N, C-alpha and C positions, 0 to 999 in steps of 0.2 A: 938238408936242402928243402924238404917238404915243410919243415917247421918254419923256415924263412919265408916260404911262399904263403903259408897260412897267416903268419904275423903280418906280412905285407898286405894280404887281402883284408884282414881285420882292420888294419890301419887305413886302407883306402875306403872301406865302408864307413868307418867312424868319421873320417874327414868329410866324406860325401854327405852323410846325414847331418853333420854339424853345419855344413855349408848350405843345407837345404836342397841338395841336388836330387834326392829322391826320398820317398817316404817308406817307412816300414809297412808291410802288408796290413798289420793290425790298424795302424793309424789311417791308412788308406781306406780300409773298410769302414771305420768310424766316420770319416769324412763323407763317404758315399751315403751312409745311412742318414747323416744330417742333411745332405743335399736332397735326397729323395723326400725326406720329411718336409723340408722347406718347400720343395716343388708341390707337394700335395697341399700344403697350407696355402700356397699361392693359387692353386687351382680352385680350392674351396673358397678362397677369398674372392677370386674373379667371378665365381658362380654367384656369390652373395653380393657382388658389386663393390667389394673393397679390395685394395691391393697393398695394404700396409704390411709388407713382409720384406725380408732382405733380398729376395730374388727378383723383385720387380722395381721399376722406377715409374714415377708418375702417379696419378691419383686414380680414383675409381671411375674415371670418365671414359674408359674404353681405349685410352691412348697409352696404356702401360706397355713396357718392353721387358720381356723375360731376359734375365742375365744368363750368359752362356753357362752350360753345365760344367761341373767340376772336371778336372783332368783325370786321365786314367793311367794306370801303371803298365808300362811296356818293357818287355825284356829285350835286350840287345846282346848279340853274340860278341865275345871278346877273346882275342888270342893273347899270347904272351908277347907278341910283337918282337920276336927275335929270329935268328937264322934257322931255328929248328921248327918253325911253324910249317905245317904241311899245306899242300895245294888246296885240299878240301876246306880247311879252316881259314886260310888266308882270304878266300873269296867271301867267307861269311863274316869276317871281322867288321864290327860296327853296324851290322844289319839287324833290323828289328825282326821280331818273331814272325811277322807276316811273310818274310822272305824264306826263312829256314824251318818254320814250324811244321810244314807238311812232311818234309823229308826227315827231320829230327824232332819229333813232337815232344820229346823229353829234354831237348836242348843239348848242351855239350855232353860230351864223350861221344864224338862222331866216329871214333875209331880207337883202337888200342893205343894207350899212352897219350891220349888227347889231354892237353893241359888247359883247354879253354874254359871259360866261365861266363856266366850271365851278368850283365850290368843292368840293373833295374832303374828306370827313370819315370818320373811323373810327367806326363805330357798333356 
């Protein structure tokens, strides 16, 4: 039974990555490094009166607009969604870490025999 669950989880993650639903943490870190470097280049360019970088639009005339920052990786609590889900976990299903993070800072295994897992999404 546990092998079936693991195979199912691997399949779900593989499908989600293929569909672009979330990024692997390493990839996310690389994207953030590139974003920060580009923002620094934009700030340096703005100080020098130029804005020819991928994060801004417009010319060096003071009317440039900064493009919104990159998205962040957020953990969501997920249950098995069956008749065996407890009252604790059913309330947490689909909730972001901002909801459950204080009470369960490590995420799932809220209790003995907890079958919940985290779903990571880029937002």
